[in-house]
C-alpha positions, 0 to 999 in steps of 0.5 A, spaced: 289 412 513 293 414 507 298 416 513 305 420 510 311 417 511 315 421 514 323 419 514 326 422 520 334 420 520 339 421 525 346 424 526 350 425 519 344 423 515 342 416 512 346 416 505 345 412 498 343 405 500 340 406 507 333 403 508 331 411 509 334 413 503 331 406 499 325 408 502 324 415 500 326 414 494 320 407 493 314 410 498 310 414 494 309 421 498 314 419 502 317 426 505 323 427 510 326 432 514 332 435 511 336 439 517 340 445 516 346 441 521 347 435 520 353 434 523 352 438 529 345 438 531 342 442 536 335 440 540 331 446 539 333 446 530 332 439 530 325 438 533 323 445 529 324 443 522 320 436 524 314 439 527 313 444 521 314 437 516 309 434 521 304 440 521 304 441 514 302 434 512 293 435 511 293 429 514 296 424 519 303 420 519 307 414 520 314 416 523 320 412 521 326 415 525 333 412 525 338 413 531 338 421 533 331 422 529 327 418 534 330 422 540 328 428 536 321 424 535 320 423 542 321 431 543 316 434 539 310 438 542 303 436 543 300 439 536 305 435 532 305 429 536 296 429 535 298 428 528 303 422 528 299 415 527 304 411 528 312 411 529 318 406 527 323 407 532 329 404 530 336 404 534 335 410 538 341 414 540 344 415 546 345 422 547 348 421 554 354 418 552 356 423 546 358 429 547 355 431 540 349 429 542 348 432 548 342 437 547 338 432 546 339 430 553 335 428 558 331 423 553 324 424 554 320 418 558 313 419 557 309 415 554 307 416 547 300 418 545 301 413 539 303 406 537 310 405 536 315 400 536 322 400 537 327 396 534 334 396 537 340 390 536 344 387 541 351 390 539 349 397 537 355 401 538 352 407 540 346 405 544 346 399 549 340 394 548 338 395 555 337 403 554 333 401 548 329 396 552 328 402 557 326 407 552 320 402 549 318 401 556 317 409 558 314 409 551 309 405 550 313 402 545 313 394 541 320 393 543 323 389 537 331 386 539 335 383 533 340 379 535 348 382 532 345 387 527 349 393 530 346 400 527 342 398 523 345 401 517 348 400 511 354 398 514 351 392 518 348 391 512 342 393 512 340 397 506 333 394 503 331 392 510 325 388 508 323 386 515 323 394 518 318 395 511 313 390 514 314 393 521 313 399 517 306 397 514 303 394 521 303 402 522 299 404 516 292 400 513 296 399 507 297 392 506 304 389 506 304 387 498 301 394 496 307 397 500 312 392 498 310 393 491 310 400 492 318 400 493 320 395 490 323 391 496 320 384 496 316 383 502 318 377 507 316 370 505 314 369 513 310 375 514 
């Protein structure tokens, strides 16, 4: 497939040491969407920037989204959605509970036309796991529930995050061992 990995950070971006930043550095050809305003996000601007990046690629893309980036991904239009081969949607945001994210509500509840995996934590302070599970059901996504993993970011101890890398690999045709070598992150021995 040779899909391009597109990193889609959430509100306030993903800083150094975050799994998204490490993957961007380690996966050859990986791209990261850049937003003009990471602090006061607007749906139109965020979705437009992501659509532009996806449509600029010569082939299919695999999305690696976090938090509000997950919600932006579900708002994409048909042309960009048709280019997506798969999406890893990690710790989706709840824009109805945070006023600064309200422009992203309502969250689309339509089935996604590509394979997707939603990963959520039982104690995510930004989105109840039940809501994340409801998103997964509505989107037709596989659902991975992590126990006490917080917001699955650097603050909750998820730097390299090998489980996430294995899940990303499951959305591509590339063997896990090759992807892990390319990112200098050791694969999980159990996978």
